[in-house]
C-alpha positions as CSV (number, residue, x, y, z in Angstrom):
1,N,-0.5,-7.3,-16.9
2,A,-1.3,-4.2,-15.0
3,V,-0.7,-0.4,-15.1
4,N,0.8,2.0,-12.6
5,Q,-2.0,3.7,-10.9
6,K,-2.3,7.5,-11.4
7,K,-4.1,10.4,-9.8
8,L,-7.5,11.0,-11.3
9,P,-6.7,12.8,-14.6
10,P,-8.3,16.2,-15.3
11,A,-11.5,16.4,-17.4
12,K,-10.8,16.5,-21.1
13,K,-10.8,20.0,-22.6
14,E,-12.6,20.4,-25.9
15,G,-10.4,22.1,-28.5
16,K,-10.9,22.7,-32.1
17,K,-8.9,19.6,-33.0
18,K,-10.0,16.1,-31.9
19,Y,-6.9,14.0,-31.4
20,I,-6.9,10.2,-31.7
21,I,-3.8,8.4,-30.5
22,Y,-2.2,5.2,-31.5
23,L,0.8,4.2,-29.4
24,G,2.9,1.1,-30.1
25,R,5.3,-0.4,-32.4
26,L,4.9,0.3,-36.1
27,T,4.5,-3.2,-37.5
28,Y,2.1,-5.1,-39.7
29,Q,0.8,-6.9,-36.6
30,K,-0.6,-3.6,-35.2
31,G,-3.2,-3.0,-38.0
32,I,-2.4,0.6,-38.7
33,P,-3.4,0.4,-42.4
34,Y,-6.9,-0.5,-41.3
35,L,-6.9,2.5,-39.0
36,L,-5.8,4.8,-41.8
37,E,-8.7,3.6,-44.0
38,A,-11.1,4.2,-41.2
39,L,-9.7,7.7,-40.6
40,A,-10.3,8.6,-44.3
41,M,-14.0,7.7,-43.7
42,V,-14.1,9.7,-40.4
43,L,-12.7,12.8,-42.2
44,K,-15.5,12.9,-44.7
45,Q,-17.8,13.8,-41.7
46,E,-15.5,15.4,-39.2
47,K,-12.7,17.5,-40.6
48,N,-10.9,18.4,-37.4
49,V,-9.7,14.9,-36.4
50,V,-6.0,14.3,-36.2
51,L,-4.4,10.9,-35.7
52,L,-1.2,10.9,-33.6
53,I,0.9,7.9,-34.4
54,V,3.4,7.4,-31.5
55,G,6.0,4.7,-31.8
56,V,8.9,3.4,-34.0
57,G,9.3,0.7,-36.5
58,H,11.5,-0.5,-39.3
59,K,12.1,2.3,-41.8
60,P,10.7,0.4,-44.9
61,Y,7.4,-0.3,-43.1
62,V,7.1,3.3,-41.7
63,N,7.7,4.6,-45.2
64,K,5.0,2.3,-46.5
65,L,2.6,3.7,-43.9
66,K,3.5,7.3,-44.9
67,K,2.8,6.4,-48.6
68,K,-0.6,5.1,-47.6
69,V,-1.2,8.3,-45.7
70,N,-0.4,10.4,-48.8
71,K,-2.4,8.0,-51.1
72,L,-5.5,8.4,-48.8
73,G,-5.0,12.2,-48.7
74,L,-4.5,12.2,-44.9
75,K,-1.2,14.1,-44.8
76,D,-2.7,17.0,-42.8
77,N,-4.5,14.7,-40.4
78,V,-1.8,12.2,-39.5
79,K,1.2,13.0,-37.4
80,F,4.1,10.5,-37.0
81,L,5.6,11.4,-33.7
82,G,8.1,8.6,-33.3
83,F,9.3,7.8,-29.8
84,V,8.1,10.2,-27.1
85,K,9.2,10.3,-23.5
86,D,6.0,11.7,-21.9
87,R,3.4,9.1,-23.0
88,D,1.0,10.4,-20.4
89,Y,1.0,13.9,-22.0
90,Y,-0.1,12.4,-25.4
91,Y,-2.7,10.0,-23.8
92,R,-4.2,13.0,-22.0
93,K,-4.1,15.2,-25.1
94,A,-6.1,12.7,-27.1
95,K,-9.8,12.3,-27.1
96,I,-9.7,8.6,-28.1
97,F,-7.1,5.8,-27.9
98,V,-7.1,3.2,-30.7
99,M,-5.4,-0.2,-30.9
100,P,-6.4,-1.9,-34.2
101,S,-4.1,-4.9,-33.7
102,V,-4.3,-7.9,-36.1
103,S,-3.0,-10.0,-33.2
104,E,-1.9,-8.9,-29.8
105,P,-0.9,-11.1,-26.8
106,F,-2.3,-8.7,-24.3
107,G,-1.6,-5.0,-25.0
108,I,-0.9,-2.7,-22.0
109,T,-1.4,0.6,-23.9
110,P,-5.2,0.5,-23.5
111,L,-4.7,0.4,-19.8
112,E,-2.3,3.3,-19.9
113,A,-4.7,5.3,-22.0
114,I,-7.7,4.6,-19.8
115,S,-5.7,5.4,-16.7
116,N,-5.1,8.8,-18.2
117,G,-8.8,9.3,-18.8
118,T,-8.8,8.5,-22.5
119,P,-11.4,6.0,-23.7
120,A,-10.2,3.1,-25.8
121,I,-11.3,1.4,-29.0
122,I,-9.4,-1.9,-29.4
123,S,-9.5,-4.9,-31.7
124,K,-11.4,-8.0,-30.6
125,Q,-8.3,-9.9,-31.6
126,S,-6.2,-8.5,-28.8
127,G,-5.7,-10.5,-25.6
128,I,-6.8,-7.6,-23.4
129,A,-10.2,-7.7,-25.1
130,E,-11.0,-10.8,-23.0
131,T,-10.5,-9.0,-19.7
132,L,-11.2,-5.3,-20.3
133,K,-14.9,-4.4,-20.3
134,N,-15.1,-0.6,-20.4
135,C,-13.8,0.0,-24.0
136,I,-15.2,-0.5,-27.4
137,K,-14.1,-3.7,-29.2
138,I,-14.1,-4.1,-33.0
139,D,-12.7,-6.6,-35.5
140,Y,-9.4,-5.1,-36.7
141,W,-10.5,-5.5,-40.4
142,D,-13.9,-3.8,-40.0
143,T,-12.9,-0.2,-41.1
144,D,-16.5,0.8,-41.4
145,E,-17.2,0.0,-37.8
146,W,-13.9,1.7,-36.7
147,A,-15.1,4.9,-38.4
148,K,-18.6,4.6,-36.9
149,K,-17.3,4.1,-33.4
150,I,-14.7,6.9,-33.6
151,L,-17.5,9.2,-34.8
152,F,-19.8,8.0,-32.1
153,L,-17.3,8.8,-29.4
154,I,-16.5,12.2,-30.9
155,R,-20.2,13.2,-31.2
156,D,-22.0,11.6,-28.2
157,K,-20.7,13.4,-25.1
158,K,-22.9,11.5,-22.7
159,A,-21.7,8.0,-24.0
160,Y,-18.1,9.3,-24.1
161,D,-18.2,10.6,-20.5
162,K,-19.8,7.3,-19.2
163,L,-17.1,5.2,-21.0
164,R,-14.4,7.4,-19.6
165,K,-15.8,7.3,-16.0
166,D,-16.4,3.5,-16.1
167,G,-13.0,2.9,-17.6
168,L,-11.2,4.9,-14.9
169,K,-13.1,2.9,-12.3
170,E,-12.2,-0.5,-14.0
171,V,-8.5,0.3,-14.5
172,K,-8.1,0.5,-10.8
173,N,-8.4,-3.4,-10.8
174,F,-5.3,-3.7,-13.0
175,T,-2.6,-3.1,-10.3
176,W,0.8,-4.8,-10.2
177,K,0.2,-5.8,-6.6
178,K,-3.1,-7.6,-7.5
179,I,-1.5,-9.3,-10.5
180,A,1.4,-10.5,-8.3
181,E,-1.0,-11.9,-5.7
182,E,-3.0,-13.7,-8.4
183,T,0.2,-15.2,-9.8
184,L,1.5,-16.3,-6.4
185,D,-1.9,-17.9,-5.7
186,V,-1.6,-20.0,-8.9
187,Y,1.9,-21.2,-7.8
188,K,0.5,-22.0,-4.3
189,R,-2.3,-24.1,-5.8
190,M,0.1,-26.0,-8.0
191,V,2.4,-26.9,-5.1
């Protein structure tokens, strides 16, 4: 997989709120309950963090997630946005992108986030974890580590800026043209 290449995104503006974005389907496979538990830990130390959940899912599962949000006392810090047209706007608004997938064949959203200048934290269980270097990788179930790494990126500006810069450089290798050429090369070798 690849991502459409964009112009260099503007530097992140530090506001009062620190937005974290999850973008994808709302299903069990995506590990969102683990993320919510980690967010509850983050909020004990950083009150101005808001998780934006972008995507849709089956109503019973979405309702289950909303109940968990309420049970954990996160109602003011989690926003379910549903489907959005301008994904780039939300990627750029966020300080951090998260993908806590229990299983994920590849996952293009980390590439989209990074190409918009938003560093990513992804699960080690995602296929993209095998190829993407400039991101933070965590086991989906390790809520303590998710909380620690989110706090680390919020607090350590130097590490954040380096991950952002290196990610923007790396994502340039994930072009559709390059992927097409590599696929064609495989077919040529097989013939």
